N, C-alpha and C positions, 0 to 999 in steps of 0.2 A: 897428344893423348897422355903421355907420361906425366906432364905437369898437372893435368886435370885429375888423373888417377891419384896422384900424390895428395892433392888438396882434398879430394873426396875421402880417401882413406884416413887422412889426419883428423878429419871431423867425425866420420862414422865409427871408426874402429876404437874410439875411446869407450864405446859401449861394451867392449870385451874386457873382462876382468883381468885376464892373464896376458903376459907378453907373448907367450908361445901361440895363443889363439890369434893374436893380431898378425903374427908372422904367417900362420897357416891361412888365415883369411886373405892376406895379400897374395900368397902363392896361388890360392884357388882362383882369385879374381884375375890375376895375370894369366893364368892358364885358360880361363874362359875367353879372354880377349885375344889370345895368341894361338891356341891349339887349332890345328887343321881338322876339318871334318867334325864328327860327333864329339861332344864334350863329355866323354867318359872320364872317370877318375884316372885311368891309365894314360889317356891322351893329355889330360891336364897336367899330370905329374911330369910327363915327358916334355911338354911344351915349356916348362919352367926349369928344365935341366935337372930334375930330381926324380927320376923314374923309381928309385927305391922308396920314395916317400908316398907312393900310391896308397898303401894301407893306412898310413897315418892320416892322409887327407880324407880317406873314406871314413875313418873313425871321427874326424873333425866334423864332417857333415852329417853322418847318420847316427852317431852314438854320443857325441859330445852334448853337454848340457846347456850350451849358450842359447839365450832367447832371441828369436828373430824379430819380435814385435818392436823392441827399442831400436833396432837397426833400421827397420822400415820407417819408423817415425822420424829418425834422424835423416834418412834419405829424403823424405818428404820436405823436411825443414831445409835441407841443403838445396834442393831444387827451387824452393820458394825464394832463396836469396838471389837467384839468377833472374827473377822476375815473378810476380805473383801469378798464381794459377788463374786462367780464365774459367776453367771447369775441371772436374774430375770425371773421367770416363770409366764406367763400369762395363767391362767387356767379357761376354762368355766365350770361352775358347775350348776347342777339342784337340787333345794331344794324342794322335794316333800311335798305337803300339801293336807290334806283331805278336808278342807273347801275352801271357796272362799273369805274370808274377810281379810286375810293378804295382806299387800301391795305387788303389782306386781304379784299376783297369776293369772295363766291362763294356757291354754293348750299349750304345746310347745314340741318340739323334744328334748329329753334328750340325751346329749353326753355320759352319763354313761350307760344307758340301751339301747340306740339306738332305742327308741320307743317314742310315744306320751305319755306325763304324765301331770298331773295337779300339778302346783307348780310355783316356782319362777325361773327365769333365771338370773344368775349372772356371773360376771367375777372376779376372785381374782388375785392379783399380789403377788407372793411369793418371798421372799428373800431366796437365795440358796447359801450356802457356803459348803466347805468340811465337816463342823461339824454340821451345823444347817440349817434347812429349815423351814420357817414360813411365813404365810401371813401377808402383811402389808397394803394392800389397796384393795378397793372393788368398784364395780359398779353394779347397779341393772338395768336390762333392763325392762322398763315399756312400755307396749303396750295395745291396746284395751281400756277398760274403765279407765285404770290407766294413759294413755298417756297424759291426759290433765294437769297433775301435772306440774307446772312451773319448778320444779327441776328435771324433768324426764330425764333419759338417753334415747335419742330418737331412738336408734337403736343399733344393735350389733356393727356396725362399729364405732359409736361414743363412745360406751362403751370401746372398745379396745383403741381408740385414747386417751381417758382420762387417762387410766392406763399407756400408753406409755409416756404421758406427765409427769406423776408422776415419771417414771423411769428417764426421762431426768433431772428432777429437783433434784432427790435424789441420783443419782448414780454418785459418784465422786471417782475415774475416771469412765468413762462410762463402763458398763459391758453389754454383750449381753442380749437381752430379748428373751426367748423361747415362741413361739406362735403356737398354733394348729389351722389351718384354714380349716381342712377337713370338708366337708359337708356344707360349707358356700356358698350361692348363689354367682355367679360371682367370684368364687375362684381365677381364674387367674388374674382378674383385681385387686382384693384386694391384692394379693401377690405382684403384680407389684408396686402398690402404696406404700406398706409398705417398700419393699426392696429398692426402688429408693428414699425414703425419707432421706437416709443417716445414719439412726440410726443403730447400730450393732444389727442384728436380726438372729435368728435361727428359721426357720419356718417349721413346719411339714405340708406336703401337701399330697393330694391323689395321688396314683401311676399313675392314668390316666391323670393327668394334663400334658399338652404338654409343653415341654421345648426344648431348642436348645443345642445340644452338641457343646462344644467350638471348637473341632477339626473337620475339613471337613470330609465328607464321603469319602469312598475309591475311588469313582468316581471323586472326586475333584470338585464337583458342589456346594460347599458351605456347611454350617453347616447342620446337620441332625436335623430336628424338629420332635419329636416323644414323646409319653407318657414317663414320667420320669422313670417308672419302666423298660421300654425297653432299654433306654439309660444306666441305671445302670446295667441291665443284661449284656449288651455288655461289659461294663467296668469290670464287675466281671469275665467274661470269660478270660480276659487278665491278671488280677491280682486281688487278694483279700487277706484280712487279717482276721485271726480268733482270737477271743478273748475268752479264756477259761472261762466258767461260773461255773464250779465245780458242785458237787452234782450229778454227773452221767448224767447231762443233756447235750444235744448236744452243740457244740461250736456255738458262734455267728460269722457269716461271715459278713464283712462289707467292703465297698469300697467307695472312694470319686472320683469325676471326675469334671473338670471345665465345667461349662455350662453357658448359658445365658437364659433369659426369652424369650419366643417366641415373635418375632417381635422387640426385643431389638436391638438398633443400636450398631455399633462397638465402639462408643465413650464411652459407659458405661463400668464400670469395670466388669470383669467376676465374676460369682458366683460359689459356690461349692455345689454340690449335694452329699448327703450321702445316701447310701442304706444299710439297715440292714436286714439280713436273719437269721431265726432260722431253716428254712428248705429249702435247695437249690433246691428242686423240685418245688417250688412255687415262685411267684414274691416276691420282698422284702416286709417284714412285716412293715417296716417303711421307709419313704422317707422324707428327710429334705433338705432344701435349706438355705444357709447362705451367707451373704455379708461380713462376717468377714474374712479379708485376713490373709494369712500365718498361718492358723490353721491346725495342722496335723490331719490325720484321727483318731488316738486314742483320741486326745484331743477333737475333735468334738463329737465323740461317747460318751465320758464321760460327756460332756455338756448336750447332749440329755437325758442322764439317770437322770438328775436332775428333768426332767418333771415327771418321774415315782415316784420319791421321794415325789413330791408335791401331786401327785395323791393318793399315799398310805396314806400320812398324812391327806388329806382331808377325806378319808374314815374312818380313825381310830381316830387320835387325834382330828381332826376337830369335829367329832361327840361328843367326850368326853367333849369338852369345850363349846359346844352349838352353833357352827356356823350355825346349821340348825334350831335353836329353836326359833327365834324371831317370835311372832304371831301378832304383832300390825299392825295397818293400816297406821302408820306414816312412810314416807320415811326417814325422819330425824332420827326417832327412830331406823329404820333398820340399818342405817349407824353407829349410835352410838353403838348399840349392837354389830355389826360386828367388830367395832374397839376395843372394850373392850374384845371381845372373841378372837381377834387376839393377844392381849396382853397376855391373859391367855394361848393361844397356844404357844406363844414364851417362856413363863415361863416354861411350861411343856417340850418343846423341849430342852431348855437350861439345864434344870435339868437332862434330859435323857442323853444329851451329856456329862455333867459333871460326871454322874454316870458311864458312859461307859469309863471313863478315858481319855477323849479328852481334858481335861484341858482348858475348856472355861474360867474359872476364876482362878485367883491366890489367894494368901492369902489376908485376909481382904476384903475391899470393892472395891479395885481397879480392874477394868476390864483389862484383859490381851489381847493383840493382837495375832492372829494366822496368819501365812502366808497361802495364798490361794494355 
């Protein structure tokens, strides 16, 4: 881990203008990786053997003027040197808080627990390759008493738009972005805007969202407009593929079929719908839409599984490096903390990949490329 941390810091911390900022950034990063329990400023300072520096580190994160966007962009570039991204995963997260004073805290519906909770609503953008999955960018949704902040993300739609803009700027060549829009008000309109924007997307939708089958109905009266799960059920009855999961569990059944958005004119390119079943007695457990052309059903299924890797990482490694632990009232401080915690996450993920024999790095300090 020390070697990988040194390599990452040597590349990323050139974005800091001052030497003292680079020292403080490395202290903060080392503390995120080594502190036991919650990654508070006091615990971080103690973990690096400098408990008297807690106030200085607090100022570095909450009040200093360094920009987090160049650091995030450099982190994305660094991760791409270990192997090109297969996709970028945009993940909504809920960060539960017991108090009311941390920036962005309020009552909201949690996508994790499917209930109302007190805490912060955020979206993360995750780099996902065959060997490494790690967050690289963040947006915090501010509503209610926090929404007057001039730097606020004004809503969930703008939050997603900001991250997709990051993907456009940082993904070369462009790779698909995975996005879950289930439970979003005006789901159909949001999906239409996203997919028709032209950026390669793989969007998870609710099974009840209405779409149009690309092929006419048997009566020949034009395309069938119906809930997505019904269209995919019909496609499954005519053909389906099973993917063995091992461990004695049932196989995964999946099928793709060409569709269009309800009301979409014939001049628009067709979309592909993917349905995934773990129990054929019930509707599909997952429904996805994509505008990525010429993508085989197994390849599309593998892409969607990257979303599960990001979810698992958020629950485990994300908690270990302090992605949930910022307690301050400063929006800028939240962004800086999440940026450095994402760097700590990347170091841990790269170390785990290297230990698993995936050869993320070669000899010396030179970063080796992997084919996607």
